[in-house]
C-alpha positions as CSV (number, residue, x, y, z in Angstrom):
1,M,52.6,137.4,46.8
2,K,55.2,134.6,46.3
3,R,54.7,132.0,43.5
4,G,53.8,128.7,45.1
5,T,51.9,130.2,47.9
6,V,48.7,128.4,48.9
7,V,46.0,131.0,49.6
8,W,42.3,131.0,50.3
9,V,40.5,132.8,47.5
10,N,37.0,134.1,47.3
11,L,35.7,132.9,44.0
12,E,32.0,133.7,44.7
13,D,31.5,135.5,41.4
14,A,32.2,132.2,39.4
15,H,29.6,130.6,37.1
16,P,29.6,126.9,36.2
17,P,31.8,125.2,35.2
18,E,34.1,127.6,37.0
19,F,34.9,126.8,40.7
20,G,33.0,129.0,43.1
21,K,32.9,129.7,46.8
22,T,36.0,130.4,49.0
23,R,38.5,127.7,48.4
24,P,42.3,127.2,48.5
25,A,44.4,127.8,45.4
26,V,48.1,127.9,44.5
27,V,49.6,131.0,43.1
28,V,51.3,130.2,39.8
29,S,52.1,133.6,38.4
30,N,55.6,135.1,38.7
31,T,56.6,136.6,42.1
32,E,58.0,139.8,40.6
33,Q,54.9,140.5,38.6
34,N,52.7,139.7,41.4
35,S,54.3,142.6,43.4
36,L,53.6,145.0,40.6
37,L,50.1,144.0,39.6
38,D,46.7,144.1,41.3
39,S,46.0,140.5,40.5
40,V,47.6,137.0,40.6
41,V,47.0,133.8,38.5
42,V,45.9,130.8,40.6
43,V,45.1,127.2,40.2
44,P,42.2,126.2,42.5
45,L,42.6,123.2,44.8
46,S,40.1,120.5,45.5
47,S,39.9,117.5,47.9
48,R,38.3,115.3,45.2
49,A,40.6,112.6,44.0
50,P,42.1,111.0,42.0
51,A,45.2,112.6,40.5
52,I,44.7,112.7,36.7
53,W,47.8,114.2,35.0
54,P,47.9,116.9,33.7
55,L,44.3,117.8,34.9
56,R,44.5,117.0,38.6
57,L,47.9,117.1,40.3
58,G,48.3,115.8,43.9
59,M,49.5,118.4,46.3
60,P,51.3,118.0,49.6
61,V,49.7,119.0,52.8
62,V,50.3,122.7,53.4
63,G,49.3,124.6,56.6
64,K,46.0,123.3,57.9
65,L,44.9,122.0,54.5
66,N,44.3,118.2,54.0
67,R,45.6,116.5,51.0
68,S,44.4,118.2,47.9
69,F,44.6,118.3,44.1
70,A,45.5,121.2,41.9
71,I,42.8,121.5,39.1
72,T,44.7,122.8,36.1
73,P,41.6,123.6,34.0
74,G,40.4,125.9,36.7
75,I,43.4,128.3,36.2
76,R,42.3,131.9,36.4
77,Q,43.4,135.4,37.1
78,I,42.0,137.0,40.2
79,A,42.1,140.5,41.8
80,N,44.2,140.7,45.0
81,R,41.0,141.8,46.9
82,H,39.8,138.2,46.5
83,L,42.7,136.8,48.5
84,V,41.6,135.9,51.9
85,R,44.7,134.4,53.7
86,A,47.8,132.4,53.0
87,E,48.4,128.9,54.3
88,G,52.0,128.3,53.3
89,V,54.2,127.6,50.3
90,V,54.6,124.4,48.4
91,P,58.0,122.9,47.7
92,Q,59.8,123.9,44.5
93,A,59.7,120.3,43.2
94,V,55.9,120.5,43.4
95,M,55.8,123.8,41.6
96,D,58.0,122.3,38.9
97,E,55.6,119.5,38.4
98,L,52.6,121.9,38.4
99,S,54.4,124.0,35.8
100,A,54.8,120.9,33.6
101,A,51.1,120.0,34.0
102,L,50.1,123.6,33.1
103,E,52.4,123.5,30.0
104,A,50.9,120.1,29.0
105,Y,47.4,121.4,29.5
106,L,47.8,124.8,27.9
107,G,50.2,123.8,25.1
108,D,49.5,122.3,21.7
């Protein structure tokens, strides 16, 4: 799975405040490691606005998805068996911005 791919993910086993149900997410883990491991790290997407940097980052339209927002506090590792289907890949500039938002959110 390539880093930056927008995928539908089954998150049914989630408990509040985690995101549940099947929803889109963007893969943020390294492409090389994704090919070796049975899991990927994703940031879930939501249609709820507004953008609030670094917690909610506006994402471009990808595939059949409407405008959405990456929810950085929702970052999680998921098993590949929870991947439903891919929608497309976000541009590198967007991934750079998402990486910066994750660094700001996860860093001290």
